C-alpha positions in Angstrom: -8.9 21.2 95.6 -5.9 23.7 95.6 -4.5 22.0 99.1 -1.3 20.5 99.8 -1.8 16.8 99.7 -4.9 16.7 97.6 -3.6 14.0 95.9 -4.3 11.4 98.9 -8.0 13.0 99.4 -9.3 9.4 97.9 -7.4 7.5 100.3 -8.1 9.5 103.1 -12.0 10.1 102.4 -12.4 5.6 101.7 -9.9 5.0 105.5 -11.8 2.9 107.1 -14.6 2.4 105.2 -13.0 -0.2 102.7 -12.5 -2.6 105.5 -15.4 -4.7 104.9 -14.3 -5.8 101.4 -11.7 -7.7 99.0 -11.4 -5.6 96.8 -12.7 -2.2 95.0 -12.4 -1.1 91.8 -12.1 2.7 90.2 -12.9 3.2 86.8 -11.3 6.4 85.4 -10.9 7.7 82.5 -7.9 7.2 80.4 -6.7 10.7 81.1 -4.2 12.2 83.6 -6.1 13.6 85.9 -6.7 14.5 89.8 -9.1 11.9 90.0 -7.2 9.5 88.5 -4.0 10.5 90.0 -6.1 10.1 93.8 -7.5 6.7 92.4 -4.1 4.9 91.9 -2.7 6.4 94.7 -5.5 5.0 96.7 -5.7 1.6 94.9 -1.5 1.3 94.5 -2.7 -1.5 91.8 -3.7 -1.0 88.3 -5.4 -2.9 85.9 -5.0 -1.5 82.8 -7.8 -1.6 79.9 -6.2 -1.5 76.3 -9.1 -0.9 73.3 -7.9 -2.4 70.2 -6.6 1.3 68.7 -3.1 3.4 68.8 -4.3 6.0 71.2 -5.2 3.0 73.9 -1.9 1.5 73.9 0.1 4.5 73.8 -2.3 5.5 77.0 -1.1 2.7 78.4 2.9 4.5 78.4 1.6 7.1 80.1 -0.6 5.6 83.0 3.1 3.3 83.6 5.0 6.9 83.6 2.8 8.4 86.1 2.6 5.5 88.4 6.7 6.0 88.0 6.3 9.8 88.5 3.9 9.7 91.2 6.1 6.4 93.2 9.0 9.3 92.2 7.5 12.1 93.9 5.0 10.5 96.5 7.1 7.4 98.0 4.3 4.9 96.7 4.5 1.5 95.1 1.9 1.8 92.4 2.4 -0.4 89.6 0.2 -2.6 86.9 -0.9 -5.8 87.9 -2.1 -7.1 84.7 -3.3 -5.0 80.5 -6.6 -5.8 79.7 -7.7 -6.2 76.2 -10.9 -5.1 75.5 -12.9 -4.4 72.3 -10.7 -6.9 70.6 -11.8 -8.2 66.6 -9.7 -10.6 65.6 -10.1 -10.1 62.1 -9.2 -6.7 62.1 -5.8 -5.6 61.4 -5.7 -3.0 63.7 -6.6 -5.7 66.6 -3.7 -7.4 65.5 -1.2 -4.5 65.3 -2.3 -3.7 69.2 -2.2 -6.6 70.7 1.1 -7.7 68.9 1.8 -4.2 70.8 0.8 -5.1 74.2 2.6 -8.9 74.1 5.5 -7.1 73.2 5.2 -4.7 75.9 4.0 -7.3 78.4 7.7 -9.2 77.6 9.5 -6.1 78.2 7.8 -5.2 81.4 6.7 -8.7 82.6 3.3 -7.2 83.2 0.9 -10.1 82.1 -2.1 -9.6 79.3 -4.8 -11.0 80.9 -7.6 -13.2 78.0 -9.0 -10.2 76.0 -12.9 -9.3 75.6 -14.9 -9.7 72.5 -16.5 -6.0 70.6 -20.0 -7.3 71.8 -22.9 -5.5 70.7 -24.7 -6.7 74.3 -22.6 -3.9 76.3 -24.1 -0.9 74.5 -28.1 -2.5 74.4 -27.4 -3.0 78.8 -25.9 0.6 78.6 -29.4 1.9 76.8 -31.1 0.1 79.3 -28.8 1.2 82.3 -28.2 -2.6 83.6 -25.1 -4.5 84.3 -23.9 -7.2 81.1 -24.4 -9.9 83.8 -28.5 -9.0 84.5 -29.0 -8.1 81.0 -27.8 -11.0 79.1 -25.7 -13.7 81.8 -24.8 -15.9 79.1 -23.5 -13.3 76.6 -20.0 -13.6 75.0 -18.9 -10.6 77.0 -20.0 -12.0 80.1 -17.9 -14.9 79.3 -14.9 -13.1 78.1 -15.3 -10.6 81.4 -15.3 -13.9 83.7 -12.3 -15.5 81.8 -10.2 -12.7 82.3 -11.4 -12.1 86.1 -10.5 -15.9 86.6 -6.7 -15.2 85.0 -6.6 -12.3 87.2 -7.8 -13.5 90.8 -4.3 -15.4 91.2 -2.2 -12.4 90.2 -3.8 -10.6 92.8 -3.9 -13.6 95.4 0.1 -13.9 94.6 0.3 -9.9 95.7 -1.6 -10.1 98.4 0.6 -13.3 99.3 3.6 -11.1 99.1 2.8 -8.0 100.6 1.8 -10.1 103.9 4.8 -11.9 104.3 6.9 -8.9 103.4 4.9 -7.1 106.2 5.6 -9.8 108.4 
């Protein structure tokens, strides 16, 4: 991928194929790679999951900074739409620390924090059986948590779509 414009590869590949979908989700590793850069340029909107550790919290800053740099370099409008706390164990001091700092970051950046997802052994069990969580254990608390997070995210995305449509008109 040593060619000029390689950062737009995903945008070029998906052009036209994405039309029938309301949303496409790219789940990329929390490291700054070409794949992540391509996904960010294509998606323009970021949902940033935040695990309950300090490195994940630092990763939020790196993702926001990367978006800012890409916007400056390529004239894109990449931005975070929400933070999603994942693997939360409220009784653990580290979870409390990360959630407190995430809330402060949310207030400073005006990026909302979605309802958190708790740590749940169901995730590992579903992975071992190679099933989606919702297929493996549809009544589990993790499915309940992700449903709540999605229900909070949906109005945010709808507002964004409305703003984009209004500014395009």
